[in-house]
Phi, psi and omega in degrees: 000311185296310185304306184305310190288329172291321188289322180298318179291328176293317177299304188295323177305317184294307182309308178309321178282320182296312192302298182305319181296315172304314186293314179296326178291327176289327174294318183295311178303314181296311176297317170308309178299318178294319177294322177297317180291316184296323175290322174293319172300323174299315174294328174288314174312309186288331174287322175306308181310312178301319184286325186284310186265000000 
């Protein structure tokens, strides 16, 4: 009984550590992409303004 319980709690512990880490990596990657795209759009906007003005 003890071994089974320990194994189950250990397994769920691993899951609890792994899942948020993967989610965090995805979030960071996602946010980085948004920042890069926003920066590119801002640069493009400024570039267009320079041409017009």
